[in-house]
N, CA, C and O atoms as a Tinker XYZ file with bonds, in Angstrom:
   304  protein
     1  N    -27.479000  117.433000  152.616000    73     2
     2  CA   -28.191000  116.681000  151.609000    64     1     3
     3  C    -29.635000  117.197000  151.494000    63     2     4     5
     4  O    -30.302000  117.445000  152.498000    81     3
     5  N    -30.082000  117.348000  150.286000    73     3     6
     6  CA   -31.434000  117.841000  150.013000    64     5     7
     7  C    -32.391000  116.658000  149.931000    63     6     8     9
     8  O    -32.120000  115.681000  149.233000    81     7
     9  N    -33.499000  116.748000  150.636000    73     7    10
    10  CA   -34.562000  115.752000  150.514000    64     9    11
    11  C    -35.590000  116.301000  149.537000    63    10    12    13
    12  O    -36.229000  117.318000  149.804000    81    11
    13  N    -35.746000  115.627000  148.410000    73    11    14
    14  CA   -36.676000  116.060000  147.365000    64    13    15
    15  C    -38.009000  115.376000  147.565000    63    14    16    17
    16  O    -38.060000  114.222000  147.992000    81    15
    17  N    -39.094000  116.077000  147.259000    73    15    18
    18  CA   -40.434000  115.474000  147.374000    64    17    19
    19  C    -41.327000  115.943000  146.248000    63    18    20    21
    20  O    -41.158000  117.031000  145.697000    81    19
    21  N    -42.285000  115.086000  145.922000    73    19    22
    22  CA   -43.315000  115.414000  144.926000    64    21    23
    23  C    -44.623000  115.668000  145.655000    63    22    24    25
    24  O    -44.820000  115.203000  146.778000    81    23
    25  N    -45.489000  116.387000  145.028000    73    23    26
    26  CA   -46.810000  116.632000  145.584000    64    25    27
    27  C    -47.598000  115.329000  145.662000    63    26    28    29
    28  O    -47.419000  114.430000  144.840000    81    27
    29  N    -48.464000  115.240000  146.653000    73    27    30
    30  CA   -49.373000  114.101000  146.753000    64    29    31
    31  C    -50.314000  114.060000  145.553000    63    30    32    33
    32  O    -50.900000  113.017000  145.262000    81    31
    33  N    -50.463000  115.181000  144.858000    73    31    34
    34  CA   -51.355000  115.261000  143.705000    64    33    35
    35  C    -50.659000  114.898000  142.399000    63    34    36    37
    36  O    -51.292000  114.865000  141.344000    81    35
    37  N    -49.360000  114.628000  142.467000    73    35    38
    38  CA   -48.626000  114.259000  141.260000    64    37    39
    39  C    -49.019000  112.859000  140.822000    63    38    40    41
    40  O    -49.405000  112.016000  141.632000    81    39
    41  N    -48.912000  112.635000  139.532000    73    39    42
    42  CA   -49.118000  111.291000  139.013000    64    41    43
    43  C    -48.054000  111.044000  137.955000    63    42    44    45
    44  O    -47.232000  111.920000  137.685000    81    43
    45  N    -48.060000  109.906000  137.378000    73    43    46
    46  CA   -47.055000  109.580000  136.385000    64    45    47
    47  C    -47.515000  109.867000  134.964000    63    46    48    49
    48  O    -46.894000  109.390000  134.014000    81    47
    49  N    -48.598000  110.641000  134.791000    73    47    50
    50  CA   -49.108000  110.957000  133.474000    64    49    51
    51  C    -48.050000  111.712000  132.687000    63    50    52    53
    52  O    -47.728000  112.855000  133.013000    81    51
    53  N    -47.528000  111.105000  131.689000    73    51    54
    54  CA   -46.508000  111.686000  130.822000    64    53    55
    55  C    -45.293000  112.202000  131.585000    63    54    56    57
    56  O    -44.507000  112.978000  131.041000    81    55
    57  N    -45.128000  111.781000  132.841000    73    55    58
    58  CA   -43.959000  112.170000  133.608000    64    57    59
    59  C    -43.843000  113.651000  133.887000    63    58    60    61
    60  O    -42.740000  114.151000  134.109000    81    59
    61  N    -44.952000  114.362000  133.882000    73    59    62
    62  CA   -44.923000  115.816000  134.051000    64    61    63
    63  C    -45.013000  116.197000  135.524000    63    62    64    65
    64  O    -46.056000  116.653000  135.993000    81    63
    65  N    -43.928000  116.011000  136.240000    73    63    66
    66  CA   -43.921000  116.340000  137.660000    64    65    67
    67  C    -42.664000  117.128000  138.009000    63    66    68    69
    68  O    -41.617000  116.976000  137.380000    81    67
    69  N    -42.794000  117.955000  139.002000    73    67    70
    70  CA   -41.630000  118.634000  139.552000    64    69    71
    71  C    -41.439000  118.155000  140.980000    63    70    72    73
    72  O    -42.377000  117.686000  141.625000    81    71
    73  N    -40.219000  118.281000  141.458000    73    71    74
    74  CA   -39.901000  117.948000  142.837000    64    73    75
    75  C    -39.401000  119.209000  143.520000    63    74    76    77
    76  O    -38.780000  120.069000  142.896000    81    75
    77  N    -39.684000  119.302000  144.818000    73    75    78
    78  CA   -39.279000  120.447000  145.617000    64    77    79
    79  C    -38.323000  119.992000  146.699000    63    78    80    81
    80  O    -38.436000  118.883000  147.221000    81    79
    81  N    -37.381000  120.861000  147.031000    73    79    82
    82  CA   -36.456000  120.574000  148.113000    64    81    83
    83  C    -36.153000  121.836000  148.897000    63    82    84    85
    84  O    -35.982000  122.911000  148.322000    81    83
    85  N    -36.087000  121.697000  150.229000    73    83    86
    86  CA   -35.730000  122.834000  151.081000    64    85    87
    87  C    -34.219000  123.025000  151.019000    63    86    88    89
    88  O    -33.461000  122.093000  151.285000    81    87
    89  N    -33.784000  124.235000  150.667000    73    87    90
    90  CA   -32.369000  124.555000  150.545000    64    89    91
    91  C    -31.933000  125.449000  151.703000    63    90    92    93
    92  O    -32.746000  125.851000  152.536000    81    91
    93  N    -30.654000  125.748000  151.740000    73    91    94
    94  CA   -30.120000  126.647000  152.766000    64    93    95
    95  C    -30.740000  128.036000  152.641000    63    94    96    97
    96  O    -31.237000  128.413000  151.580000    81    95
    97  N    -30.703000  128.775000  153.719000    73    95    98
    98  CA   -31.187000  130.162000  153.772000    64    97    99
    99  C    -32.672000  130.298000  153.417000    63    98   100   101
   100  O    -33.109000  131.372000  153.002000    81    99
   101  N    -33.445000  129.230000  153.574000    73    99   102
   102  CA   -34.879000  129.303000  153.329000    64   101   103
   103  C    -35.283000  129.280000  151.875000    63   102   104   105
   104  O    -36.446000  129.522000  151.553000    81   103
   105  N    -34.342000  128.991000  150.983000    73   103   106
   106  CA   -34.667000  128.923000  149.561000    64   105   107
   107  C    -35.309000  127.585000  149.229000    63   106   108   109
   108  O    -35.243000  126.633000  150.007000    81   107
   109  N    -35.934000  127.533000  148.050000    73   107   110
   110  CA   -36.618000  126.327000  147.577000    64   109   111
   111  C    -35.983000  125.890000  146.266000    63   110   112   113
   112  O    -35.788000  126.699000  145.359000    81   111
   113  N    -35.661000  124.601000  146.175000    73   111   114
   114  CA   -35.158000  124.040000  144.935000    64   113   115
   115  C    -36.309000  123.404000  144.175000    63   114   116   117
   116  O    -37.153000  122.731000  144.767000    81   115
   117  N    -36.346000  123.616000  142.869000    73   115   118
   118  CA   -37.387000  123.047000  142.014000    64   117   119
   119  C    -36.670000  122.318000  140.882000    63   118   120   121
   120  O    -35.837000  122.906000  140.192000    81   119
   121  N    -36.993000  121.033000  140.688000    73   119   122
   122  CA   -36.336000  120.276000  139.626000    64   121   123
   123  C    -37.326000  119.386000  138.899000    63   122   124   125
   124  O    -38.405000  119.087000  139.410000    81   123
   125  N    -36.953000  118.971000  137.714000    73   123   126
   126  CA   -37.745000  118.078000  136.868000    64   125   127
   127  C    -37.565000  116.657000  137.383000    63   126   128   129
   128  O    -36.440000  116.161000  137.451000    81   127
   129  N    -38.655000  116.001000  137.743000    73   127   130
   130  CA   -38.549000  114.649000  138.281000    64   129   131
   131  C    -38.062000  113.640000  137.245000    63   130   132   133
   132  O    -37.563000  112.576000  137.609000    81   131
   133  N    -38.203000  113.965000  135.952000    73   131   134
   134  CA   -37.732000  113.068000  134.894000    64   133   135
   135  C    -36.228000  113.169000  134.699000    63   134   136   137
   136  O    -35.609000  112.255000  134.154000    81   135
   137  N    -35.640000  114.266000  135.138000    73   135   138
   138  CA   -34.206000  114.494000  134.923000    64   137   139
   139  C    -33.573000  115.108000  136.179000    63   138   140   141
   140  O    -33.058000  116.224000  136.121000    81   139
   141  N    -33.604000  114.407000  137.290000    73   139   142
   142  CA   -33.095000  114.981000  138.533000    64   141   143
   143  C    -31.609000  115.315000  138.500000    63   142   144   145
   144  O    -31.151000  116.162000  139.267000    81   143
   145  N    -30.861000  114.673000  137.636000    73   143   146
   146  CA   -29.439000  114.938000  137.539000    64   145   147
   147  C    -29.090000  116.197000  136.761000    63   146   148   149
   148  O    -27.924000  116.587000  136.701000    81   147
   149  N    -30.089000  116.831000  136.168000    73   147   150
   150  CA   -29.852000  118.032000  135.355000    64   149   151
   151  C    -29.811000  119.322000  136.168000    63   150   152   153
   152  O    -29.755000  120.412000  135.599000    81   151
   153  N    -29.838000  119.209000  137.469000    73   151   154
   154  CA   -29.794000  120.390000  138.317000    64   153   155
   155  C    -31.176000  120.869000  138.729000    63   154   156   157
   156  O    -32.183000  120.214000  138.461000    81   155
   157  N    -31.205000  122.017000  139.382000    73   155   158
   158  CA   -32.473000  122.570000  139.861000    64   157   159
   159  C    -32.466000  124.087000  139.779000    63   158   160   161
   160  O    -31.419000  124.727000  139.674000    81   159
   161  N    -33.656000  124.631000  139.830000    73   159   162
   162  CA   -33.868000  126.064000  139.886000    64   161   163
   163  C    -33.941000  126.448000  141.362000    63   162   164   165
   164  O    -34.626000  125.782000  142.139000    81   163
   165  N    -33.258000  127.494000  141.751000    73   163   166
   166  CA   -33.303000  127.963000  143.133000    64   165   167
   167  C    -34.106000  129.256000  143.187000    63   166   168   169
   168  O    -33.805000  130.220000  142.482000    81   167
   169  N    -35.141000  129.261000  144.042000    73   167   170
   170  CA   -35.963000  130.454000  144.210000    64   169   171
   171  C    -36.118000  130.741000  145.701000    63   170   172   173
   172  O    -35.970000  129.845000  146.532000    81   171
   173  N    -36.412000  131.981000  146.028000    73   171   174
   174  CA   -36.628000  132.349000  147.425000    64   173   175
   175  C    -37.991000  131.838000  147.887000    63   174   176   177
   176  O    -38.847000  131.481000  147.077000    81   175
   177  N    -38.167000  131.812000  149.184000    73   175   178
   178  CA   -39.456000  131.382000  149.732000    64   177   179
   179  C    -40.580000  132.312000  149.275000    63   178   180   181
   180  O    -41.689000  131.851000  149.004000    81   179
   181  N    -40.309000  133.606000  149.188000    73   179   182
   182  CA   -41.359000  134.535000  148.742000    64   181   183
   183  C    -41.675000  134.343000  147.260000    63   182   184   185
   184  O    -42.835000  134.452000  146.861000    81   183
   185  N    -40.661000  134.061000  146.439000    73   183   186
   186  CA   -40.912000  133.771000  145.026000    64   185   187
   187  C    -41.722000  132.485000  144.879000    63   186   188   189
   188  O    -42.608000  132.399000  144.028000    81   187
   189  N    -41.418000  131.490000  145.706000    73   187   190
   190  CA   -42.164000  130.237000  145.666000    64   189   191
   191  C    -43.632000  130.468000  146.045000    63   190   192   193
   192  O    -44.534000  129.895000  145.435000    81   191
   193  N    -43.860000  131.306000  147.048000    73   191   194
   194  CA   -45.240000  131.610000  147.458000    64   193   195
   195  C    -46.018000  132.253000  146.310000    63   194   196   197
   196  O    -47.188000  131.935000  146.097000    81   195
   197  N    -45.371000  133.158000  145.572000    73   195   198
   198  CA   -46.021000  133.795000  144.417000    64   197   199
   199  C    -46.312000  132.752000  143.340000    63   198   200   201
   200  O    -47.401000  132.742000  142.765000    81   199
   201  N    -45.352000  131.879000  143.066000    73   199   202
   202  CA   -45.549000  130.820000  142.070000    64   201   203
   203  C    -46.740000  129.934000  142.429000    63   202   204   205
   204  O    -47.581000  129.649000  141.576000    81   203
   205  N    -46.815000  129.504000  143.675000    73   203   206
   206  CA   -47.931000  128.664000  144.120000    64   205   207
   207  C    -49.250000  129.405000  143.948000    63   206   208   209
   208  O    -50.233000  128.821000  143.493000    81   207
   209  N    -49.281000  130.677000  144.304000    73   207   210
   210  CA   -50.503000  131.473000  144.160000    64   209   211
   211  C    -50.917000  131.584000  142.693000    63   210   212   213
   212  O    -52.099000  131.465000  142.372000    81   211
   213  N    -49.955000  131.809000  141.807000    73   211   214
   214  CA   -50.263000  131.906000  140.377000    64   213   215
   215  C    -50.826000  130.597000  139.838000    63   214   216   217
   216  O    -51.786000  130.601000  139.067000    81   215
   217  N    -50.235000  129.487000  140.239000    73   215   218
   218  CA   -50.722000  128.186000  139.764000    64   217   219
   219  C    -52.102000  127.882000  140.332000    63   218   220   221
   220  O    -52.979000  127.401000  139.615000    81   219
   221  N    -52.293000  128.158000  141.604000    73   219   222
   222  CA   -53.607000  127.910000  142.229000    64   221   223
   223  C    -54.717000  128.686000  141.530000    63   222   224   225
   224  O    -55.834000  128.190000  141.381000    81   223
   225  N    -54.407000  129.888000  141.109000    73   223   226
   226  CA   -55.419000  130.737000  140.480000    64   225   227
   227  C    -55.338000  130.734000  138.960000    63   226   228   229
   228  O    -56.026000  131.502000  138.288000    81   227
   229  N    -54.482000  129.853000  138.423000    73   227   230
   230  CA   -54.316000  129.698000  136.973000    64   229   231
   231  C    -54.063000  131.032000  136.283000    63   230   232   233
   232  O    -54.695000  131.363000  135.280000    81   231
   233  N    -53.134000  131.782000  136.839000    73   231   234
   234  CA   -52.777000  133.081000  136.290000    64   233   235
   235  C    -51.425000  132.956000  135.603000    63   234   236   237
   236  O    -50.496000  132.355000  136.144000    81   235
   237  N    -51.324000  133.519000  134.426000    73   235   238
   238  CA   -50.056000  133.549000  133.703000    64   237   239
   239  C    -49.563000  134.986000  133.728000    63   238   240   241
   240  O    -50.209000  135.869000  133.165000    81   239
   241  N    -48.410000  135.238000  134.382000    73   239   242
   242  CA   -47.946000  136.621000  134.465000    64   241   243
   243  C    -47.632000  137.241000  133.108000    63   242   244   245
   244  O    -47.522000  138.463000  133.005000    81   243
   245  N    -47.484000  136.425000  132.064000    73   243   246
   246  CA   -47.223000  136.983000  130.727000    64   245   247
   247  C    -48.504000  137.469000  130.065000    63   246   248   249
   248  O    -48.456000  138.163000  129.049000    81   247
   249  N    -49.654000  137.105000  130.639000    73   247   250
   250  CA   -50.927000  137.518000  130.077000    64   249   251
   251  C    -51.465000  136.579000  129.014000    63   250   252   253
   252  O    -52.535000  136.826000  128.458000    81   251
   253  N    -50.733000  135.493000  128.719000    73   251   254
   254  CA   -51.169000  134.553000  127.684000    64   253   255
   255  C    -52.288000  133.654000  128.202000    63   254   256   257
   256  O    -53.209000  133.318000  127.458000    81   255
   257  N    -52.212000  133.267000  129.463000    73   255   258
   258  CA   -53.205000  132.380000  130.051000    64   257   259
   259  C    -52.613000  131.025000  130.364000    63   258   260   261
   260  O    -51.623000  130.614000  129.759000    81   259
   261  N    -53.204000  130.349000  131.286000    73   259   262
   262  CA   -52.750000  129.020000  131.688000    64   261   263
   263  C    -53.861000  128.046000  131.377000    63   262   264   265
   264  O    -55.003000  128.241000  131.793000    81   263
   265  N    -53.532000  127.002000  130.649000    73   263   266
   266  CA   -54.528000  125.988000  130.278000    64   265   267
   267  C    -54.760000  125.044000  131.440000    63   266   268   269
   268  O    -53.908000  124.915000  132.320000    81   267
   269  N    -55.883000  124.397000  131.448000    73   267   270
   270  CA   -56.183000  123.364000  132.433000    64   269   271
   271  C    -56.219000  122.018000  131.751000    63   270   272   273
   272  O    -56.647000  121.903000  130.602000    81   271
   273  N    -55.774000  121.009000  132.454000    73   271   274
   274  CA   -55.865000  119.651000  131.940000    64   273   275
   275  C    -57.263000  119.137000  132.177000    63   274   276   277
   276  O    -58.079000  119.816000  132.799000    81   275
   277  N    -57.549000  117.957000  131.694000    73   275   278
   278  CA   -58.876000  117.361000  131.864000    64   277   279
   279  C    -59.200000  117.177000  133.346000    63   278   280   281
   280  O    -60.369000  117.202000  133.728000    81   279
   281  N    -58.179000  116.994000  134.181000    73   279   282
   282  CA   -58.399000  116.795000  135.608000    64   281   283
   283  C    -58.643000  118.107000  136.338000    63   282   284   285
   284  O    -58.971000  118.100000  137.524000    81   283
   285  N    -58.488000  119.235000  135.646000    73   283   286
   286  CA   -58.677000  120.523000  136.261000    64   285   287
   287  C    -57.394000  121.101000  136.821000    63   286   288   289
   288  O    -57.399000  122.216000  137.343000    81   287
   289  N    -56.299000  120.372000  136.725000    73   287   290
   290  CA   -55.019000  120.867000  137.208000    64   289   291
   291  C    -54.429000  121.819000  136.176000    63   290   292   293
   292  O    -54.601000  121.645000  134.969000    81   291
   293  N    -53.740000  122.812000  136.676000    73   291   294
   294  CA   -53.103000  123.780000  135.775000    64   293   295
   295  C    -51.973000  123.110000  135.014000    63   294   296   297
   296  O    -51.232000  122.298000  135.567000    81   295
   297  N    -51.850000  123.453000  133.754000    73   295   298
   298  CA   -50.763000  122.968000  132.920000    64   297   299
   299  C    -49.897000  124.175000  132.602000    63   298   300   301
   300  O    -50.314000  125.068000  131.864000    81   299
   301  N    -48.699000  124.203000  133.153000    73   299   302
   302  CA   -47.833000  125.378000  132.968000    64   301   303
   303  C    -46.648000  125.038000  132.099000    63   302   304
   304  O    -45.810000  125.900000  131.833000    81   303
């Protein structure tokens, strides 16, 4: 059974939250907290580390840019 968790920094603003779960073989599950029954994205631990780094530094790998919300949090 997967234990899903949200970040301590998540809020209920427009329901824009993701949940993370530790999967087998060190993979990470990422799902929409508004629709947990719709499945999840499975990524490796190294892919997750890159994702976290991109969000922390507000980098968009497509080169378009990542906007910030009024709170300063990245909006992806």
